[in-house]
N, C-alpha and C positions, 0 to 999 in steps of 0.2 A: 714428305715427312712432316711438314708444318701442319697438315690437317689430321695427323694421327691423334687418337685420343690419348689421354694420360695413362690409362691402363696398358695400352699397346706399347707406348714408349717405355713404360716401366718394365714390361715383360721382355722387351728387346734388350734393355740394359741388364736385366737379371740373367737372361740366357747367356749373354756374353760373359758376365762375371763367373757363372758356373762353368762355362767352357774353358775359361782361363785356368780355373782351379783344377779341372779335370785333366787338362793337357799339360800344363806348365806350372806345376806346384813346387818345383824345386827352387832352392835358394838362388841358383844362378839366373833364374828368370824373374826374380822379384822386381827388378827395375822395369822390365818389359811389361809385367802385369799391371803395375801401378800406372805407368805412363799410358798404356792403351786404354785402361778403364777410365782414366781421367779425361782423355780425349773424347771418348764416346759420350760420356756424361755431359761434356760441354756441347757436343753436337746435338744432343737430345734436349738440352736445357733442363737437365735433371741433377745439377750439382747439389741441390738440396737433399738428394737421396744418396749422397756419396758414402756416408757412414754405413748405411744398410748394404750397399753394394760391396763395400769392403768386407763385411761379414760373409756375404755370399761367396766372394772370391776366396776367402780363407776357409771355406767349408765349415763355418761355425753355426749354420742354421739347419742343416739336415735336409735342405730343399733339393729337389731333383729338377731336371730340365723339362720333363714331360708336361707339367701344368702350364709352364710359360710358353711352350710351343703351341699348346691349344689356345691360349689367350691370344697369341699372334694370329693364328689361323681363323679365330672367331671375329677378327676385325672385319666389319661389313665390306669395306672397300677391297679387301684382299681376296674374297671369294674362295676361302680355304686354299689359297695358293701362297707359298712363301717367297715367290719371286721378288716382290717389292722389298722385302726385308733384306734379302741377299744383295740386291742391286744397290740399296741405300748403304749397306755396310761396305760394299766395294768402293762407293764414292767417297765416303768419309775416310776410308783407309788410305786412299790415294791423295788426300788433301796435302800431306806434307811431302809428297813426292817419293814415298818409300812404301813399297808393297812388301811388307815383312812376311817371310815364309811361314812364320808361326800363325799369322793372321789368315793366310791362305788355307792352311790346314784346318783351322776352325771353320772358315766359311765353306770350305769344300764339304766338311762333315755336315754343316747345317743344310746345305743344298741337297746332298745325296742321301743322307741318312735321316735327318729330322723332318725335312720338308718333302722328301720323295721326288726330288728333281733328278733328271739324268745328268751324267757327266757332261754330255754334249750341251745340255741346257745351261749348266754352270759356266762352261767355257764361252757360250754365246753371250752370257751376261757380262763376262769379262771383256769380250770383244766389243760389246755394245757400249761399255763405258768409254773405250777408246774411240770407237767409230762415231758415236754421237757427237762427241766434242770435236773430233777432227774434221767433220763435215761442215762445221760452221765457219763462216767467214764474216768478221765484224765490219766489213766494209771494204772499200777499195784500198789497195796498198799504195804507198808512195812509190814513185819511180825508183828511188834508191832501194827500197825493200824488194821490189820486183827484180831489179838488177842483181841484188845480192842473192836472192833465191835461185835465179837462173844460173849464176856462177856456181852455186853449190851443187845444183843438179848436174851441170857439166862435169864438175869435179868427181861426182859420184860415178857418172858414166865412164869417166876416164880412169876410175879406180885410184884416184889420188887421195887416198884416205887421210894422209897426214895433214892435208891442207884444210880439212873440215874444221879442225880445232881453231883455226884462225878466224872463223866466221863471227859476225857481230851478234849481239844479244837479240836483235830484231829478226835475224834470219837464221844464223848458223846454229845456235843452240836449239831453237825450235825445230829446225830441219833435222837436227840430231835425233829427234823423236823416232824416226823410222828410216833415216838415211835417204829421205826423198820418196818413200813409198806411200806415206800418208801425209795429208795436209797438216799445217801447223795446228797445234792444240791450243785453240783460242776461243774466246767468246762466251756465249750464253751458257753453255753447259758447265763451264768452269765456275759460273756463278753458284752452282750447286756446291762446288768444292770450297770456294773462297768466301761465299756469302754475297751480300749485295754488291760489293765492289769487284766481283769476279771478273767481269769483262775487262775492266781497267787493269786488274792485276795480271791478266794473261799477257798483256803487252808490256808489262813492266819487267824489271830485272827479277822480281820475286816469282812471277808467273813462269818466266823462262827457266828459272832455276829449278822449279818443281818438275817441269817437263824434262829438262836435261838430267835431273837426278833420277827420275823414275825409269826412263828408258835408256839412259846412258848418253852423255853428251857427245861421245864419239860416234854414235849412230852407225854409219856405214863403216866406220873404222874398226868395228869389232873383229871382222874377219881378216882385217889387215893388221891387227894388233901385233906389235913386236915387243919383246921384253925390253922394259926400260932399265931394269937392273938385273944384271947377270948373276945367277946363283950358282956357285960352285963351278963345275966344268960344262954346264949346259951350253950347247951350241945352237939348238934349234927349238923354237917354241912359238907357235902361232895357231890361230883358229881357222878352221875350214867351214864355210857355210854349207849346211846340208839341207836347207829348205829355202824356198824362194825369197822370203822376206826377212829383213834384219830390223830389229827394234820395233816389231809390229804386234807382238803378243805380250801378255802379262805374265808369262812364265817361259823359261828357257831350259832346254835339255842339252847337256854337254856330254859327249861320249869320248872315251879314252881307250884307244886300242892297246893290245898287249904286246904284239910283235907283228912284223911284216913277213909274209911268206916269201920264198925265193922269187926273184923277179922272173916273170915269164919271158922267154926269148921270142922275139918276133922273127918271122921267116919271110924271106924275099926270094924271088926267082932270079937266077942268073941267066946268062945267055944260053946255057946248055939245058935250061929247064930244071936245074938242080936247085935245092933250097939251102940257103946259107943261114946259119943262126946269127942273129945280131942282138947283142945285149942292149939294155936301156942305157948303159953307160956310154955306149958308142953313139947314141943319138940323144944325148941328154939336153940338147940346146933347143928343143922344140916344146911348144905348149902341150903337144900330145903326151909327152912324158909326164908332165904335171898332172894331166887328167888321169893317166894310167896309175900314177902313184896314189892319187886321191882315191881311185876306185879300189886299189889294193888295200889302202889304209882303212877305209870305212866299210868294206864289204860285210864284215860281221854285223853291222848295224843297218843294213839295207832295209830290213823289215820293221825297224823301230819307228813308230808314229806317235810317240808319247806326247810330244808337243809339236805345234805347227811352226815353231821356230827352234831349229836344232843346229848344233855345231859339233864339229869334231876337233879334238886337240891333236895337232900334228907336232910331234916332238922327237928329237934324236933319231930321225929316220934311218940314218946310216947304221946305228947300233941296233935298232930294232930289226933291221934287215939281216944283220949278222946273227942276231938271236934267232930269227926265223929260219935261217939257213942251218944253224946248229940243231934246232929242234927237228927240222926235216931230216937231217942226216942221222941223228941218233935214233929217231923213230924207225927209219928205214933199216939201220943196222940192227936195232933191237929185234925187229921182225925177223930179219935173216938169222940172227943168232938164236932166237927163240925157236924158229923152225928147225934149226940144226939140233938144238938141245932136245926138242920134243922127239925127233927121230931117234936120237941115241938113247934117250931115256925110255922110249917106247920099246925098243929092242931089248934093253937089259932090265928095266925096272918097272915098266908099265906106265900107262897114261896118267895115273893120278899124281905120281911124283913128278911127271914131266911138266906140269903146269906151273911149278915153282919158278920164281924169278931167277933166271940164270945168273950166276955169279959174274959171268963175263960182261953183263950189262954195266957193272960197276966201272969197268974200264972206259965206258963211254963218257963218264963225267969229265974226262980231260978235254973232250971236244967242246963241251958247253960251258966249262968252268969260267973261262975268261969273259966271253960275252955276257954270261949270266951275271957275274959280279959287276961288270961295267954297267949293265942295264939296271941292276938293283940300286946301285949308287946314284945313277942319273935320275931314275924314276923318283927317288926320294927328293932330290933337288927340284925336279919338275913339279912335284906336288906342292912344294913351298911356293913356287912361282905361280901356280894356279891359284893358290889361296890369296896371294898378293893381288893378282889380277881381279879376283872377285871382290875383295875388299876395296880396291881402288875404284870400283864402279864401272869397269869396262863393259859390263852387261847391264848397267843401270842398277836400280834398287828393286829388282824383281826376283821372285823365287827361282832357284836354280835346281834342276834335277841332274845328278851326276851318275854316270853309268860306265863301268869299265870291267875288263876281264884281264886276268894274269897281271902283267906288269902295269897295265892301265889301272887295274884295281888298286895296285900298290901306290900309284900316283894319287888316287883319290884318298887312300888311307892317310898318306902324309899331308895331303891338302887339309883334311879334316883335323889332323893333329895341330897343324899350324893355325887354323881358324880358332881352335879351342885355346891355344896358347895366347891368342890375342884378346881373349876375354869378350866383353860385350861387342866390340867391333866386329868380331867374327860370327856373331849369332844373328839369326833371322835371314840368312842368305840362302842356305841349303835347305830345300824342302825334303827331298829324298836322296838317298845314296845307295846304289846297287853295286856291290863288290862281288865279283865272280872269280873263283879260283885264285884267291889273293895270296901271294907269297910274302906274308908278314906273320908276326906272332899271333897266336890265338889266345893269348892271356887275357882274361876278363879285366884285369887291372889296367891293361893298356887300352882296351876297347870301351870301357865305361865312360871315360871323359868325352869320347866322340859323340855320345848321345846328347851332350850339351849344345852341339852346333847343328844337329840334324832335327829339323822341326817335325818331320813326318816319320818315315820309315828308314831304318838303316838295315840293309839286307846283306847277309853274309851267305853266299851260295858256294857250296863246297862239294867235293867228291872224295870219297875214301879210296878211290882207285887211281889217284893221280900219282904215278910212280916218279914223275919228274920232281914233284915237290917232296915226295917221301925220301928220295935219295939226294938230290942235288941241293934243294933248299936246306934240308935238315943238316946236311954235311957242311954247307957253306956258313950257316948261321949258328951251328951247334945248338939248335933249339928243337925240341920235340913237338911242342904245341904249334901247329901251323893252321892259320885260319882257313886256308884253301883245302884242308883235309878233315876238318871237324867243325862241329857246332861251337859257337861262343857261349860259354856257360854263364849267361846273364839273364835274369828274369826281369824283363822290362818290356812294356807294351810297344815301344818303338824299335826294338831289336827283333829282327826276323831271321831265323836260320832256315835255309832251303837246302835239302839234301839232293844233290844231283847224281848220286852214285849209280843209279840205274841208267842214267843217260850218258855220263862221262866215264870213259874207260882209260883215258890218258889225257895229258895236258893239251895235246894238239887238238883234241875234240872241242875245246872251247871256241876255236875259230870256225871249224866246220859245222858245229852244231849250235852256233851262237843264237840263232832265232829260237830254237827250242829252249835254250837256257834262259833267254829273256822272258819267254812265255811262262816258264816254270816259276819265275819269281812271283807271279800273280799280282804284280804291281804295275809293270810296264805294259803299254799297249803295243802289240806287235801284229803284223800281217805277214803271211807267207808270200814271198815275191814270186809272181808268175808273169808270163808275157802279157796277160790281160791287165795286171796291176800297173803296168808302165805305159798304158795307152796314151798316145799323143793327144793334147788338148784339141787339136784340129779335128780329130776323129770322134770327139765326144759330142753327144747330143746336148742341146741347150739345157735340158732338165738335169743332165748329169753334171754339167758345169756349175749349176746353181746349188746342187746338193752337197753341203759341206759335211753332213753327218756320216755318210757311208765310209769316208776315209778315216773316221775316228772310232769306228766300232771295233773293239778288240776281236781279232781273229776273222774279220770279215774278208770274204773273197771278192767283194764287189768294189774294192777301192778303185776310184776312177782316175786319181792323179796323185801318185805317191811323191811327196815333196823331196825325198832324198834322191830317188831315181831321176826326178825331173831336173834337179840341180846337177847331177852327174852327167846326164845326157847333154845338158847345155854346155858343160865344160868340155865335152868331147868335140863339140862343134867349133870350138875356138880355132 
C-alpha cells in the first residue's frame, strides 16, 4: 500500500465512503460509518481529504462507484485485478481485532461484484490473512513459553476447555486463536496491521488482545461453552462443533434446529435370535448415545457448507424431543383421519369437498399444546442467551451467519431482538440470518428493527400450507399474522422473503426437506449428501486433498471431504 499512487489511494477511500452510504445510511449506523471512514483515512494517510470523503459518505456529491473502481483497476501494479485492494482492506479491518460484519458485507461485494472475483477467491484472501501471519515465528521461544504451549495443547486434547482461560498472555490468549490448530499470530505480518512496531506488539499485551478479541480468547472452549447466566427456565445450552477446526476462519455459521424426531430404537439379538427394542434412555451412559443425539440434532444441516467453521446450538433437548414426538404423532393421526374423511366424503359428497381440512384435526391440538407452549417459551429465552453469547465474544469478533428452522428460527428471531435492544453493542455481529418456518409474528413493526442488527440479508422463508402454524400457533398466540405463513411486508434491500409453498406441505417437511429449503434461500451454500460426499480422507487422492474449492461450490456433487459429516463420523468412533 505504501507504493500506491495518490489517485489510487483516493479512489480506494472514495469507494469505501460510497459503499458505506449505499449499505448503511440509516441513523443507527452513523457512529459505525464515521469510525470506519476515519480509520481507513488514517491507514491511507489521507486525513487531509476527510471533508470530501464525508460528503461522499453522505451522498451529497452524486458520485457513483464505477469510476473509482476503474481508477483502482488502472493502477499499473494491479494488472486489472482488485485482489490487492481487497487484501489490504482485510488487513486494516483486522487491525483492532474486530472483523465487523458490516465491513465483511462491503468487502464481499467489492470482491464478487465490483472486481469480479469468485466467492472462493474472497475466502482464500481471508484465509491468507490468517495463514500468512500464523506461519511466522519471530524466533525461538523461551522454555517457559514452550512449556505453556505444550500444557495448553494437552488441555485441548483432553477437552478441558475451562482451563484454557487460565493461560498466560504469552501462550494462552494467542493459543486461543485457533484452539491449537494454528500457530500463534505473531511477527512480521502483524507489522502490516500495527505499523513499524508490529513484531513487538504481537508479543505484547496489546498484540495478544487483538488476537484474542478477533478469534475469541476461549478458542477451543467455544464448543464447550456453557451458559454463565441462566435465563428463565433454560436447562441446556451449548455449542456442537460441526466442522474440523475451531477459531480458524474469519466467519462462523451457527445452526439452530427446530425439534428432534422420535429417538430411533436400537435392536439387539437375544439368545433365541429374537430382536428386542432398546431405547436410548436405557443406554444413556455411553459416548455412542451422545454421537447419536448429535446426528439426530444436526441431520437437517448435513448438507450445509456455507462456512468452513460451523457450529450447532444444542438446547433443551428433552423438550425438543417431546415436541418431535408430538409432531410425529399428530402427523400420523392427521393422515389417518384425513384418509377416513376422504373415504366418507367421496362416497357421499365427492372428492372436491373431501380435501377440506377435517374438523377432527382440531382435536389433535391437545396432543401438541403443552410441548408447543413449553418450547415456544424456552426458545425465546434461548434466543436471549444466544445473543449474550455472541456479544460476550465467545466466537470472537467475527461475522456470524445464523440459520434455523421452526423453533430454531424462533430462537434466532429473539436473538436478533435482544441484539437490537442492546444498541451499538449488538451491531456488526450478525452478517446474515435465515429463518425458515418461523412461529413468530409477521408484523412489519416487529421485524423492521431486526434489520438494524443484520448486516447482510435477513431471510424469511415461509409456506402457506403449514397447517401446524395455521392452527396451533394462531390458536396459542391469538395472532393471525405469522412469519412462517406469509411474506413480511417490508420494502428493504436486506429483507428477503422466500415462498416455499410448492416445497413444504406441512410443518414436518422442514426437517425432511431441509436441504431443499436451504438451497431455495439462494443465500446459503448447500450440497446434497451422498455416499461419495463423505469419502474418507485416506481414500482420497493427493490432488483431491489439496483442492479446497470443490467443497465450496454450491450444489457441487464433487465434494471430497464434507466438514459436518467428517466431524460426525469422528464422534461415532469415540
